[in-house]
Structure formats: structure tokens, C-alpha cells
N, C-alpha and C positions, 0 to 999 in steps of 0.2 A: 562583596556583593555588587560593587560599581554603583551605577546610577539606579539600577534595577531594585525595587523594594518589593519584597514578597507581600501578597495581600491574601487576605482570607477570600478565596476565589468564590466561594458559595455565597458570601455576603456582599460582594461587590456588584453593584448594579450595572456598571459598564461591562463586567465580565459576562453577566447573564445576557446582555444584549448581544454581546460578541458571540456567545454560544448559539443564540438563535440564528445569527448570520451564518456560522459554521454549518448548522443543519441544512440550511437552504443551499449553501455551496455545495455540500455533499450531495444533496438530492438533485441539484441542477447538473452537476457534473455526471451523476449516475444517469440522469435522463439523456444527456448528450451522448454517452458512451452506449446507451441502448439504441439511440438513433444511428450512431456510427457503426455499431456491431451488427445492426440489422442490414446495413447496406454491404458491409464488407465480409461478414460471416454467415449471414443468413439467419432467419429467425429461429429455426430449429437448433442451429449451432450455438446461437447466442442463449437460448433457453437452457440447453445442455450445460453450457459454461456457467451460467448463473446457479443453477441447481447443484452442480458439482462443488462449486466454489463455497456456496452458502453452507451446504451440508458438512463438507469436510472441514472448513475453517470453524464452524460452530462446534463440531465434535472435538476438534483439536483444542479449542479454547476451554470447553467443559472439562476435558481430561486435564488440561494444564492447570485450571483453576481448582479442581478437586484433588488432583494428585501431585501435581508439579512435574510430571513426566515430560510433557512436550515442549515446554518454554523455559527450561532452566530452574525450575523450582515452583513451589506453590505460590500463587499470587491472588489478588483480589481486586475487582473493580470498585471504585467508589461511584455508586450508582447516582449519587447527588451531584456529582461533577462531571458525569458523562451523560450527555442529553439523549433523549429519546427512551422508547420502551426497551425492556430487557427480557431475555428468555433463559432461564436456568442460571440466573445472575450474570449473564453476558449480555451486554448492551447490543441491540440489533445493529446499531451502526458499525460494530466491529466487523462482522461478516460482509457487510455492505462496503466497508473500507477495503476488505481483502479483494473483492470483486473489482473494485476501481483500480487498485494499485497493480494487481497481477495483470489486468488488461492492458494498463498503460505500459508497464515494463516491457511486456511482450511486444507491444507495438513499437516502443522505442528500439528494442533489440532488432527488429525487423527493419526499421528505418536505417539504422546505422549499418546493418549487413546487407541492406538492399534485397532482403529475402521476401518471397511471396508469403503473405500472411496466412494463406490457406495450406500451401504446400509444406511449409516448415512444420506445422502441427501434425500433418497427415504422415510425414516421413517418420515420425516417432524416433527421432535422433536424440537420444539422451545427452549426447555431447553437446548439442546446440541448445536443448531445452534448459540445461543447467544455467545458461548465461543469463537469461532474464530472471532467473531465481536469485543469482548472486547480486544482480543490479537491485533487486528488491531488499535483499539483506543489507546492502550498503546504504539505502535509504533509511532503513530502520535504525542504523547507527546515528542518524540525525533526528528522528522523529520520537523514538522512545525516551531519550532523555528529557525531551520537552514534556511529554505526557506524564513522566514519572515526577518531574519537578513540580508540575501543576496538580499533583496528588490524584490524577485520574485513575491511576491503578499503582500498585506497588507488590513487590515481592515480600514474603515473609522473612526471607533472609536476603539482605540487599546485596546486589552484585558489585563488582569492582568498577563497572563502567557507568558511573553516575547513577548508581543504584540498580543498574540492569545486570542480570547475570550474563556472562558471554555465552553460555549454552542457549539462551533465548534466541540468539541469531542463527543458531544451528537449527533450532525449531522452525524458525521463519523459512529457512532454506528447505527443509523437509516438507513443510506444509505447502509451499508453493510448487515444489517439484511433484508431489503427489497429485495436485490438482491438474497440472499441465500434462502429466502422463495419463491420468484418467481421461482427461479431455481428448488426448490424441487417439484414444481407443474408440471413443464415440463420435468423434467429429465426422460430419458428413461432407462429401464433395459439394462445392458451391462455386458458381460462376456469377461475378458481379454484372448485374444487368443495369444498374443506374448509370446515368450520363452526367458528366461534368461534376464528379465527386473526387477527383484525384487531390484536389486542394485540401481535402480533410482526411485523406487516407492515413497520414501519420501525425495529425494534430494530437491525439491522446499522448503520443511520445513526446512531443514538445511540451505539452502541460506536465508530463512527468519530470522533465528537466526543470521546469519553472518551480515545481514544488521544492526542489532542493535550495534554490535561491531564496524562495519566500521563507523557508523554514530557518535559514541562517540568521535572520533578525532576532526571533525569539531566543535563539541560542545564545547570541551574544548579550541580549538583554538579561539573561539569566546566568550569566557567567558560564555558560556551557561552551567554552571557547574552542575546545578541540572539535566538538560536533559542528560548531559554526564554520571553522576554517575548512573542515572536511566537506561541508556542503557547498562551499564556494569552489574547492578543487574539483569536486564532481561535476558540478556545473560547467566549469571551464573544460573539463576533460571530455564531457559528452558534445559541447560545442565544437571543440577541435576534431572530434571524431567525425561529426556530421560534416565539418567543412572539408576534410581530406578524403572522405569516402568516394 
């Protein structure tokens, strides 16, 4: 276990305070992405994306939690350890997280490839759209072990990867790909009208990189060493790709 000592998270006051901070972090990040998306996607496209992502991810989570089809087996959320309200036993923060992570992974993909964020969606090129989906799956190799270790959710039959079934990652890929494909069919042409906003055009992608680095620390604290090293490797890989692009 190293220096990290497991705690009863629901009884630890510092953990409860940290949970409140996490909620505000998610909400603040969501507000920023709403502002950024309003500028670069337009209000209608942003609304379409949010609606599609929320509905699809919530449906996939409900199916997964009830039947085990979508994410590698039946699982359940510990609502006492996952902050915020819930719907059909699914914390509302989960589909909100899907909105944030898909938006950021797509933004980083466009940053690395120097793609136009509008055109790449409207081209409906599935070969390109699968790339941000893969990037999201790679991040989940880091985040899910932490969540499972903290008992936020768990599978009825534990998987081989820190308790996470490998088919879960295929579910992440399918869910994000469905969302981006649906978005591409409803996305509307949009021209950026705002001035002096280029400096935040790819900021969500930069934050996406930082999430990997930030997640490495709790991985090492919890002896999730493979996930921790993987987080650092991915961080360096993205930095290198941005440097040589």
C-alpha cells in the first residue's frame, strides 16, 4: 500500500470538503466550456451537443447499470460517495462529465491536427472522429481505477484492470463515437464573430492534457502505478505532438 492509507471516505471530513471543491471545479469548468463553446461553436450547436451528450450518455449509463451491456458488466454507483443529485440511480455529474471530457478531447484533437473545429465535425469523417474517442478511452485507463479504488462505483464482477473490466473501455469508445456522429448530423454551419479570442481557442485541449498529469498523483498514492505512469507518458506524448505539429 506504500504511504497511502485507505480511509473510510464517507466518514473523512477532509474528503467531504474535497468533494465540495470537486463539484465547484466541475461546474466552473462546465461554465468555461459553455462560454468557449458559445464563441467557437455557436449557441445552437452548443445546445445540440449538450442535449445529445446528456441523453446518450445517460441512456448508456442506465442500460449499463441495469443490464451490464454497455460498460463491461453490471455495475452500481455508490451515491453516498458520488456528490450531487442522481437520476435513475445515475449521478447527474456523470453525464456532465461526459459533456466536458468529449468536448475537451475533441478540442485537443483539433489542436494537434490543426483542424478547423467546425469543419471537422461537418465533414462526418468517421476515420477522424474516432481519434478523439480513442483519446478519451486512454484517459479512462487513468480515471476509472481511481474512482473504483475510492468506491465511487464498482462492477458486480470485478475486472482484471484494477477492478475495471476491459470491455468497459470499448463502451467508452462506442458512447463517445455515437455522440460525435450524431452531433455531426445535426451540426449547423457557424462563423466565429468574436474578436481576440484565438488565445482560448484550444484552451480546453490544454486542460485535457493537464487532467492526465493531475490524475497521476492519486494513482501513485493508491499504488495504481501502471495508471500513474501511463498518465505521465500520455502527458509527455501530447506535449511532444503539440511541439512538433
